[in-house]
C-alpha positions as CSV (number, residue, x, y, z in Angstrom):
1,M,0.0,0.0,0.0
2,N,1.4,3.4,-1.0
3,Q,0.9,6.0,1.7
4,Q,1.6,9.7,1.0
5,S,2.2,12.5,3.4
6,G,-0.7,15.0,3.6
7,N,1.7,17.9,3.7
8,R,3.3,17.1,0.3
9,V,2.7,19.7,-2.4
10,N,1.8,17.8,-5.7
11,V,2.7,20.8,-7.8
12,P,6.0,22.2,-6.5
13,E,5.5,25.5,-8.5
14,A,2.4,26.2,-6.2
15,R,4.4,26.0,-2.9
16,A,5.0,29.8,-2.8
17,A,1.4,30.6,-3.6
18,L,0.2,28.2,-0.9
19,D,2.6,29.7,1.6
20,N,1.4,33.2,0.8
21,M,-2.2,32.1,1.2
22,K,-1.4,30.6,4.6
23,F,0.2,33.8,5.9
24,E,-2.6,36.0,4.4
25,I,-5.3,33.8,6.1
26,A,-3.4,33.8,9.4
27,R,-3.2,37.6,9.3
28,E,-7.0,37.8,8.6
29,L,-7.7,35.6,11.5
30,G,-5.3,37.5,13.8
31,I,-3.0,34.5,14.3
32,N,0.7,35.3,14.6
33,F,2.1,32.9,12.0
34,K,5.7,33.2,11.1
35,Q,8.3,31.7,8.7
36,G,9.7,28.4,10.1
37,Y,8.7,26.9,13.4
38,N,5.2,27.6,14.6
39,G,5.0,25.0,17.4
40,D,4.1,27.7,19.9
41,L,0.7,28.0,18.3
42,S,-2.2,25.8,19.5
43,S,-3.6,23.0,17.4
44,R,-6.8,25.0,17.2
45,E,-5.0,28.0,15.7
46,N,-3.2,25.9,13.2
47,G,-6.4,24.1,12.3
48,Y,-8.2,27.4,11.7
49,V,-5.6,28.4,9.2
50,G,-5.7,25.0,7.4
51,G,-9.5,24.9,7.4
52,Y,-9.8,28.4,5.9
53,M,-7.2,27.5,3.3
54,V,-9.3,24.5,2.2
55,K,-12.4,26.6,2.2
56,R,-10.8,29.3,0.0
57,L,-9.3,26.7,-2.4
58,I,-12.7,25.1,-2.9
59,E,-14.3,28.5,-3.5
60,Q,-11.7,29.3,-6.1
61,A,-12.1,25.9,-7.8
62,E,-15.9,26.4,-7.9
63,K,-15.6,29.8,-9.5
64,Q,-13.1,28.4,-12.0
65,M,-15.5,25.6,-12.9
66,A,-18.4,28.0,-13.2
67,G,-16.3,30.1,-15.7
68,K,-16.0,33.2,-13.5
């Protein structure tokens, strides 16, 4: 069975855009996200950022599929 890490970026060219999105969303949520180690943040705070990233990516995909 082939298991893949959930943190792997499938399109390496997208890494910078995803990182920018992560920091933008953290800023919007008032979470002090920084480059490198963020182990001082709670699981809840990290989860909020990841959850909003998924929400925004889904919204973007839906708009793209709708031709907007």
